[in-house]
Structure formats: structure tokens, C-alpha cells
C-alpha positions in Angstrom: 0.0 0.0 0.0 1.4 3.4 -0.9 2.3 5.9 1.8 -0.3 8.4 0.5 -3.1 5.9 0.8 -1.8 4.9 4.3 -1.9 8.6 5.3 -5.5 9.0 4.0 -6.7 5.9 5.8 -4.9 6.9 9.0 -6.3 10.4 8.8 -9.9 9.3 8.1 -9.8 6.8 11.0 -8.5 9.5 13.5 -11.0 12.1 12.4 -13.8 9.6 12.6 -12.9 8.4 16.1 -12.3 11.9 17.5 -15.2 13.4 15.5 -13.2 16.7 15.5 -15.3 18.4 12.9 -18.2 16.1 13.2 -19.3 13.4 10.7 -19.6 14.6 7.2 -16.9 17.3 7.5 -14.3 14.6 7.4 -14.9 14.1 3.7 -14.3 17.8 3.1 -11.1 17.9 5.2 -9.7 14.9 3.3 -10.5 16.5 0.0 -8.7 19.7 0.9 -5.7 17.7 2.2 -5.5 15.6 -1.0 -4.3 18.6 -3.0 -3.4 21.5 -0.7 -0.5 21.1 1.9 -0.8 23.1 5.2 2.1 25.4 4.1 3.3 26.1 0.6 4.6 28.7 -1.8 3.2 28.7 -5.3 2.8 30.6 -8.5 -0.7 31.3 -9.7 -1.9 32.6 -13.1 -5.4 33.6 -14.1 -6.3 33.7 -17.8 -9.8 34.9 -18.5 -11.9 35.7 -21.5 -14.8 38.2 -21.5 -16.5 39.0 -24.8 -13.5 37.9 -26.7 -11.0 39.9 -24.6 -8.2 38.0 -23.0 -6.9 39.0 -19.6 -3.8 37.6 -17.9 -2.6 37.9 -14.4 0.4 36.3 -12.6 0.9 36.0 -8.8 3.3 34.5 -6.3 1.4 33.1 -3.3 2.2 32.0 0.3 -0.4 29.9 2.0 -0.3 29.2 5.8 -2.8 26.7 7.3 -5.5 27.5 4.9 -6.9 30.6 6.6 -3.9 32.7 5.9 -2.9 33.4 2.3 -0.9 36.1 0.5 -0.9 36.8 -3.3 1.6 39.3 -4.7 0.9 40.5 -8.2 3.8 40.0 -10.7 1.9 40.7 -14.0 0.5 42.8 -15.6 3.2 45.3 -15.0 0.8 48.1 -14.2 -0.4 46.2 -11.1 3.0 44.9 -10.0 3.5 45.0 -6.3 -0.2 44.9 -5.3 -0.7 42.4 -2.5 -3.9 40.5 -1.6 -4.2 39.1 1.9 -6.5 36.7 3.8 -6.1 36.5 7.5 -8.8 34.4 9.2 -12.1 35.9 8.1 -10.7 39.2 6.8 -9.4 40.1 3.3 -7.2 43.1 2.4 -5.5 44.6 -0.7 -2.4 46.7 -0.4 -1.9 49.3 -3.3 1.7 50.6 -3.6 0.5 53.8 -5.3 -1.8 54.6 -2.4 0.7 53.2 0.2 -2.1 51.7 2.2 -4.3 48.6 2.6 -8.0 48.5 1.9 -10.6 45.9 3.2 -12.0 43.6 0.6 -15.3 41.7 0.5 -15.1 37.9 0.0 -17.0 38.0 -3.3 -15.5 41.2 -4.7 -13.9 40.6 -8.1 -10.1 40.6 -8.3 -8.6 43.0 -10.8 -11.7 43.1 -13.1 -11.9 39.4 -13.5 -14.8 36.9 -12.8 -12.6 35.4 -10.1 -13.4 36.8 -6.6 -10.9 37.3 -3.7 -12.5 34.4 -1.9 -12.0 32.1 -4.9 -8.3 32.4 -4.8 -7.5 33.4 -1.2 -9.6 30.6 0.3 -8.3 27.5 -1.4 -9.3 25.0 1.3 -13.0 25.0 1.7 -13.0 23.3 5.1 -12.1 26.6 6.8 -15.3 28.3 5.7 -17.9 25.6 5.2 -19.7 22.7 7.0 -21.0 19.6 5.2 -24.7 19.1 5.8 -25.2 16.1 3.5 -23.2 13.5 1.6 -24.6 11.6 -1.4 -22.8 8.5 -2.5 -22.7 8.1 -6.3 -21.2 5.5 -8.6 -17.6 6.9 -8.6 -18.0 10.0 -6.5 -19.3 11.6 -3.4 -21.5 14.7 -3.7 -21.0 17.0 -0.7 -23.5 19.8 0.2 -21.7 22.6 1.8 -23.1 25.6 3.7 -21.1 28.6 5.1 -20.1 28.2 8.7 -20.2 32.0 9.3 -16.4 32.5 9.6 -16.4 34.6 6.4 -18.9 36.2 4.1 -18.6 33.3 1.6 -21.0 31.6 -0.8 -24.3 30.5 0.9 -23.9 27.0 -0.5 -21.5 24.9 -2.6 -22.1 21.5 -4.2 -18.8 19.7 -4.3 -18.1 16.4 -6.2 -15.0 14.5 -5.0 -13.5 11.2 -6.2 -14.5 8.2 -4.2 -11.1 6.6 -4.2 -8.7 9.5 -3.5 -11.0 12.3 -2.4 -9.7 14.7 -5.1 -12.1 17.5 -6.0 -13.8 17.1 -9.4 -16.3 20.0 -9.6 -17.7 22.8 -7.5 -21.0 24.7 -8.0 -21.4 28.0 -6.1 -24.9 29.2 -5.0 -26.3 32.4 -3.6 -28.7 32.8 -0.6 -31.6 32.6 -3.0 -30.3 29.2 -4.3 -29.2 30.7 -7.6 -26.3 29.1 -9.4 -23.5 31.8 -9.5 -20.4 30.0 -10.7 -19.0 26.6 -11.7 -15.5 25.4 -11.1 -14.1 22.3 -12.9 -10.8 20.7 -11.8 -9.3 20.1 -15.3 -6.0 18.7 -14.2 -4.3 17.7 -11.0 -0.7 16.7 -11.9 1.5 14.6 -9.6 4.8 12.9 -10.1 3.2 9.8 -8.4 0.1 9.0 -6.4 2.4 9.1 -3.3 3.1 12.8 -3.9 1.1 16.0 -3.5 0.3 17.9 -6.8 2.9 20.1 -8.5 0.3 21.7 -10.8 -3.5 22.3 -10.5 -5.7 23.7 -13.2 -9.2 24.9 -12.5 -11.7 26.4 -15.0 -14.3 28.8 -13.7 -17.5 29.6 -15.7 -20.5 31.8 -15.2 -23.5 29.8 -16.4 -25.6 32.7 -17.6 -22.9 34.8 -19.1 -20.3 34.2 -21.8 -17.4 34.5 -19.4 -14.8 32.1 -18.1 -11.4 32.0 -16.4 -8.7 29.4 -16.0 -6.7 29.4 -12.7 -3.4 27.5 -12.7 -1.3 26.8 -9.6 2.2 25.7 -10.3 5.8 25.7 -8.9 4.2 24.4 -5.7 6.9 24.3 -3.0 5.7 22.3 0.1 6.7 23.6 3.5 7.7 27.1 2.2 6.3 29.7 4.5 6.9 33.2 5.8 6.5 34.6 9.4 2.9 34.9 10.7 3.4 38.6 11.4 3.6 39.2 7.7 -0.1 38.2 7.3 -1.3 41.6 8.6 -2.4 44.7 6.6 0.4 46.8 8.1 3.1 44.4 6.9 1.9 44.2 3.3 4.2 47.0 2.1 7.2 44.8 3.0 5.8 42.0 0.9 5.1 44.4 -2.0 8.8 44.9 -2.6 8.9 48.6 -1.6 
């Protein structure tokens, strides 16, 4: 048995016995851990299309325990040095031209894209959602997620995960009125082997009622890379910006 499968089995048994998050939340925790380490540095690019116009953005990111994340803009050049921060339930953006940080809403759009701050700063769903139902399908589990109130996130998410390895397959995001807002498809999750964590993740976001889409690609993932916790504050963002 591979070491990764042993780890999944061990983790699932422990969570089930201790009931730390309670029942169905174990599935979500295992899904998050199947692709996102607790600490890692990464590159992220967002390529979007809106009415035939292509928009490209490049970031370097630093994730710490899921509820702390930093994204530093590298491209386009006009936005270089802007820093986006999540610290617990709060999100901020530092603008070098203004030399100050501004509070951001979870669902505000990042740099004119269809991708929100919450979409890219909250990679691990288990920090913001509880699982209220699990439906077993032929090859997948369908999880019904609702916000746990820690952030102003989506009211509900439907999440399909692989039955064998818990990898996410598809997400559907819903409003409080149960309207479908956005769909995310995990196009590729690349590993050197099934024993290793991914080195590249490609997600495609679509708005179902508008002709808009975006591809988010995480790559150059360096597990264990982290920066001091005191950098995950609005006042420290100017140091991350490169000023």
C-alpha cells in the first residue's frame, strides 16, 4: 500500500474516532488535504476571457494553514506589487501607489476578472464551510456545503469528489436565493506519483448565464515554504510588496 493511501486511511480513522469536525466534515477535510498542503509557496496565473477579450494575471502566493494566504501581483506590470491578503475571516489589498491597505469583501472581483478574492485566497473549503449532506454516487461523493459564518462566503456549494482518492472534481457555487452563480471544474491535478502532492493544479471557472470564463493555474508548488505569521497583517503588506 502506498504511503499516501496509508496517510489517507490513518487520517480518516483518526477524524472519525475523535469526531473533531463532526461526521460529514471529514470528507471535506480529506478532499482539501488531497491537493493542498498546510504550508506552501506557489505561482498562480489567471487567464480569463470576457466577450473575446483575454486578460492575464500572474501572482506568487504563500499559504499558511488554509486561513492565511498572500498573493503578490507580478503581472500585468501596471499592477505589479499589489498584495492581496487573507487573515482568518478578513481580506485586504495593499496598493503601492496609495501606500495603504483596503478591506475587501469575500465576493469582490479581483482586478476586473470573474474570479473573486474568496475564490483564490480561500483554497481550502473546510475553513469556511460545513458539510450538511453526503450523497454516494457510482464513482464520486457529492457534498452539500453551507457557510459556517467565519467569512462572508457563498451561501452553498455543491462539491463532487473522487470516491477513491478524495480529489475534488467539480464545484457549484450558489447564492442565498439558491441561484447558481459560478461553476469550477478541476481540469488537471498533476502529480509525479500518487504518493506525492500535486505540483500543478488547473481549475476552470465559468459563469453559467454569461459568456465569461477563467482558468486558474497553480504551479511551482513548494511544500513547506512559509513566511512569518506577522507578515499576514495589513500593516506588513508593504514589505511583501517589494517597496
